matplotlib code that plots the C-alpha trace (Angstrom):
import matplotlib.pyplot as plt

x = [-78.5, -80.0, -82.3, -84.3, -85.3, -87.8, -88.2, -89.9, -93.6, -95.9, -99.0, -99.5, -102.4, -103.8, -101.7, -98.6, -95.3, -93.3, -90.1, -89.7, -86.3, -85.4, -81.8, -80.4, -77.8, -76.1, -73.8, -74.8, -73.4, -75.9, -79.3, -81.3, -84.8, -86.3, -89.9, -92.3, -95.7, -98.5, -101.3, -104.3, -106.5, -108.5, -107.0, -104.2, -100.6, -100.2, -97.2, -96.6, -93.2, -90.3, -86.8, -84.2, -80.4, -79.7, -82.5, -85.4, -88.6, -92.3, -95.4, -98.9, -101.4, -102.7, -99.5, -97.9, -96.9, -97.1, -94.6, -90.9, -88.8, -85.1, -82.1, -78.6, -76.6, -73.6, -75.7, -77.9, -80.9, -84.1, -86.4, -89.9, -90.7, -94.4, -96.1, -99.6, -100.7, -104.4, -106.3, -106.5, -102.6, -103.0, -101.4, -98.4, -95.5, -93.0, -89.9, -89.0, -85.8, -84.4, -81.0, -78.1, -76.2, -72.9, -73.2, -70.7, -71.5, -71.7, -74.4, -78.0, -80.8, -84.3, -86.6, -86.6, -89.2, -88.8, -91.1, -93.2, -93.8, -97.2, -98.3, -101.5, -102.9, -105.7, -106.8]
y = [99.1, 96.3, 93.7, 90.9, 88.2, 85.4, 82.2, 78.9, 79.8, 77.8, 75.6, 72.8, 70.5, 70.6, 68.6, 69.4, 71.2, 74.1, 75.8, 79.4, 81.3, 84.9, 86.1, 89.5, 91.2, 94.7, 96.4, 95.1, 95.4, 93.4, 91.6, 91.8, 90.3, 88.7, 88.0, 86.3, 87.9, 86.9, 88.8, 87.1, 88.6, 91.4, 91.2, 93.0, 91.9, 89.7, 88.4, 84.7, 84.0, 85.9, 84.9, 86.9, 87.0, 84.4, 82.1, 82.7, 82.0, 82.9, 82.0, 83.1, 80.7, 79.8, 78.3, 77.1, 73.3, 73.5, 76.1, 76.5, 79.5, 79.3, 81.3, 80.8, 83.9, 83.3, 83.0, 85.9, 83.8, 82.8, 79.9, 79.2, 75.4, 75.0, 71.6, 70.4, 73.3, 74.4, 76.4, 79.3, 79.6, 80.8, 84.3, 86.2, 85.6, 88.5, 88.5, 91.5, 92.2, 94.8, 95.6, 98.0, 99.0, 100.5, 104.0, 106.5, 108.6, 105.8, 103.2, 103.2, 101.1, 100.3, 97.5, 96.2, 94.1, 91.5, 91.5, 88.7, 85.1, 83.5, 80.4, 78.7, 75.8, 74.1, 70.8]
z = [-86.1, -84.1, -85.7, -84.4, -86.9, -86.0, -87.8, -87.4, -87.9, -90.2, -90.4, -88.0, -87.0, -83.6, -81.1, -83.1, -82.4, -83.7, -82.6, -83.0, -83.1, -82.8, -83.3, -82.5, -84.6, -84.3, -82.2, -78.8, -75.4, -73.4, -73.9, -70.8, -70.6, -73.6, -74.4, -76.8, -77.6, -79.8, -81.5, -82.9, -85.5, -84.0, -80.6, -78.7, -78.5, -75.4, -73.6, -74.0, -72.2, -70.8, -69.8, -67.9, -68.8, -66.1, -67.4, -65.1, -67.1, -66.7, -68.8, -69.6, -67.9, -71.4, -72.5, -69.2, -69.4, -73.2, -74.2, -73.2, -73.7, -73.6, -74.8, -76.1, -75.0, -77.1, -80.2, -79.1, -79.8, -78.0, -78.7, -78.2, -78.1, -78.6, -78.0, -78.0, -80.1, -80.2, -82.7, -80.2, -80.4, -84.0, -84.1, -85.3, -82.8, -82.0, -80.1, -77.9, -76.2, -73.8, -75.3, -74.4, -77.4, -78.1, -79.6, -80.8, -77.9, -75.2, -74.5, -75.4, -74.0, -75.4, -76.4, -79.8, -81.8, -84.5, -87.6, -86.4, -87.7, -88.4, -86.5, -87.8, -85.9, -88.0, -89.6]

ax = plt.figure().add_subplot(projection="3d")
ax.plot(x, y, z, "-o")
ax.set_aspect("equal")
plt.show()
């Protein structure tokens, strides 16, 4: 069974920094693209950043230049370094991954979600 577990959320003042982590566990063959999303209260979940298996990254305009996504393939972990945080960054942050799994009958492939971690930016 594949699990994605996020950590690193919390309360921070405007202008501060946080680093989120998301670690994948389970019977995995390959982790392809990985993503961070956020969902603010009353709003739809939105894509924040993405990273391919080879390390190519992309960002939402709202976080470009402030957030950095990275991954450690050996540790099956992605990170989101968030700097110069703003109150509007307050949300639950979720990691998502496109994963090829090893099954008893062969290989499976689907996307998986973590449980989310709360980030609150406030005085």
